[in-house]
N, C-alpha and C positions, 0 to 999 in steps of 0.2 A: 119310512116303512122298514120294519125289521123282518128277519127271516129265520125261521127255525129249521129250514131245510138242511140236510147234512152236507158235509164237505167230504169229497172222495180223495183219498191219498193212495198212491200205489208205487211199488218198487219191484225190482226183479226178485226180491226175497225179503229178508228181515231188516235190511239196512234202513229202509224208510221209516221204521219205527222210531229211529233216533230223531227224525223230523217231527213225527207225531208228538213226541215228548215236549219239544219246544212249542208246538202249537197249543198243547194243553196248558202250558205255563202262561202263554200270552193270551189265550182265548178260552178260558175255562168254561164258558157257557156254550161252546159249540159242540154239536154232534159230529163226530168224525168216524168215517168208515174207512178202514185200512185194508188194502188187498196186497198181499205179498205173493209174488209168482214163483215161489221156491221150486215148484215142480219143473220149471223151465230155466231155473238159474244154472249158471251165471249168464247174464245178458252180455257181459263184456267180451265174451269170446264168440258171440254169434255175428251174423252178417247184419248190416243195417236194415235190410228188408225183413229179416226174421224179427228183429226188435220192433219194427214198425207194425207188423202184423199182430204181434202179441200186445202191443200198447193199444192199438185200435180196438182189439177185442175187449180189453179191460175197460176202456173209456166208454164203450158202447153200453156195457152193463151198468156203469155208474150213471150214465145219461137216463137209462130206464128207471133208475131209482130217484130221478129228479134232484140230483145234487145241485147246489148253487155255485159250486166251484170245484176244481180239481187241482191237486198238487201232484206233479210228477216228481216224486221224491227219489229220483234216479238220474244221475248225470248222463248215463248211457242212453236211457230212453229219451231224455231231453234232446241229446245230439241227433238221434235217429228219427224222432217222430213229432216233436212239438210243433214245428211249423205247419205240417199237414193237418194235425189235430185242430189247431186254432182256426184253420180255414173251414173246418167242417162243423164246429160247435160254437154256439153263441155265448155260453157261460165262460167265465174266466178260467184259464188254464195257466197256473203258475208253474214255472219250470226252474230247474237248478243248473248251474254250471260251476266248475271249480272256482273258488273264491280267489282268483289270481289278482284282481284289482286291489282288494284290501291288503294283500300281501305286499304288492308293489308300493302302495300308498304309505306303508309304514316307514319307508325311507325318507319321506318328505323331500324328495328330489335327489336323494342319494341312491345309487344303484343297489339293488338287492340281489342276493343269491337265494334262489327259491327252488325247492323240490315240489313238484306237483305229483302226488300219489293218486292214481285213479285206475280205472279198468283200461284194458287195451283198446277197446272200441272208442271210449271217450277220448283218449289221447290221440288217436289217429284220425278221428272224424274232422271234417272241415270246420265245424262250429268251434272246436277248441283251437284249431290252427289259426282261425281268424282272431280269436281272443288273444292268443299268445303273440300274434304278430303286432298287436297294439302296444306291447310292453317289452318285447325282447331286445329292442335297440338300446334301452337304458338299463336293462336288468339281465342277469344270468339265470335262465330258467331251465331246469332239468325235468324231463318227463320220466316218471317212474311207474310203469305198470306193476300192480301187485295182486295178481289173480288169486293167489293162495289166501290172502286175507279175507276175501269174500267167502271162500270155501270154509275157512275155520268158523266164521260166524254161522253159516248155514248148517254146519255139522254140530253146532252147539258146544264148541270147544273153546269159546272165548276166555274161559277161566283157566285153561291149561297154560300156566305161566311159561313153562319150558318150551312148549310148542310155539306159543306166540312170539316169545323173544327170539327163538331160533329163526322164525320166519322173517321177523323184522330185520335181524342181522343179515339174513340172506339178501334182502333187497337194498339195505342202506349202508352196509359196511363198505361199499365201493366209493362212498363220498367222504370228503373231509368235513365231517359234521360240525366241527368247531368253527368253520367258516360259513355255515349255512344260516341265513337270517330267518327263514320261515319254511315250514312244511305245510303245504295245502292238502287237506284231506278231501280229495275230489271224488269221493264215493261215500255215500251215506253209511255203508257198512263200516267204514274206517273210523267213524266218530266213536264207535264203541271201544276203540283202542287208545283213546286219548291218554289214559293213565300210563299205558305201556310206552307211548311215544314220549311222555314226560320223563320216563326213566331212561329211554334210549338217547334222547337229545340233550345237548347242553342247555342250561337254564336260560340262556339268552335267546334261544331259538323259539320263535313263535309257532304255535300250532293253530291253524286257521281252518274253519269249515264254514259252509254257507247255510247251516240249519237255522240259526237265529234270524239271519237276514231274510231268509225265505218266509219264515213264520210272520215276521214283522211286515213284510211286503204284502202278504195275504191279508193280514188284519187291516192294513191301511186301504187296500183295494176294496175289501168288503165294506169298510166304513164309508168310503167315497160313494159306493153304490147303495148305501143305507140298507145293507143286508147282514149286518152283524146280528147275532142272536141277542135277545134281551138279557140284561145282566143278571136278572133273577132266575134265568133258565139254568137248570142243572145240565152240564155237558156230559158227554159220554164218548167212549171209544169202543167200536166194534172191530175186532180183529178177524180177518179172513185170510185164507191162504189156498192156493191151488193144490198144495199138499195137505190133504185133509186128515192126516194121521194125528193121533193123540199126542205123539211126541212133538209135532210141529205146533199144535195148539198150546201145549205147555211151554215150549221154547219161545213162542211169540209173546206170551204173557210175561214170561221171565224177562225178556228184553225190554218190554214196556215198563216194567217195575224196577228195572236195574238201577 
C-alpha cells in the first residue's frame, strides 16, 4: 500500500530547508510541507522547555493535516523534544543529531580531531553529551557554538561574503585548522555555508553534515512501511513560516532554489 499523504518538516527557521532539498532529490514524488519558526528563532539560545513547547505546537498542527511522517530538521529541537514527541504520536518522527559518528569513522581506527559546530543548546544538552561520550576516548572533539551563523541566514545575508568570512574567522581562528580532520555541521542552517567552509578549511579537512543520511533514513523507513508515494506522482514543496512577511516568503524560496 502506497501513501500520498504529506511529510511534515520543521526547523527553528530557514535551516531545515537544506534538509528538504536532500529529501526532494531522493524522494521526488513526495509532498513535503515545510514549517520554519523564524518568528521564534533562534532555538539554540532558548531553554529546553521553551523549545519543547514550540516543537509540540508545530507537530500538533502537522498531525491535524494527517502527515504520514515528520522530520525534525533541527538538532536543537531534536535534543529538547524528540523523545517526548515520539511517546505522543504514532507516525514516524525522524530526528537529527550532529554527524559525529561518520566523522570518527573516517579514521578507520585512527583517532580524529573534530570540531562540532552547532547551537549552544545542542552542544550543552544531554543527548549530545551522551553521543560525544561514545567517541571522546579515541578522538579529540571540540564543541564550537556558532549562534551568529544562524542569525546571518535568518537575516538573508548568506551571500554577504565579507560578513560570512569574518564570522567564520571569529569562531574558527582559535583552532589549528591544519590539524583538524573534520568539521561537523551540527545545525541545518550551517549547511548553507559549505562553500565558505571549503574556502576556510584546508583541502584535507572533511565537512560533514547529516542531511543526506536523514533523507535516506526517512526513505528507507517509509519504504519498510509501504508508505512511499507512487513513482508517477508529482512531488511538491509547500513552504510556511511563522514570520508571514513577504520578505520571509521570498527568502524561503530563495534558500530552497539556492
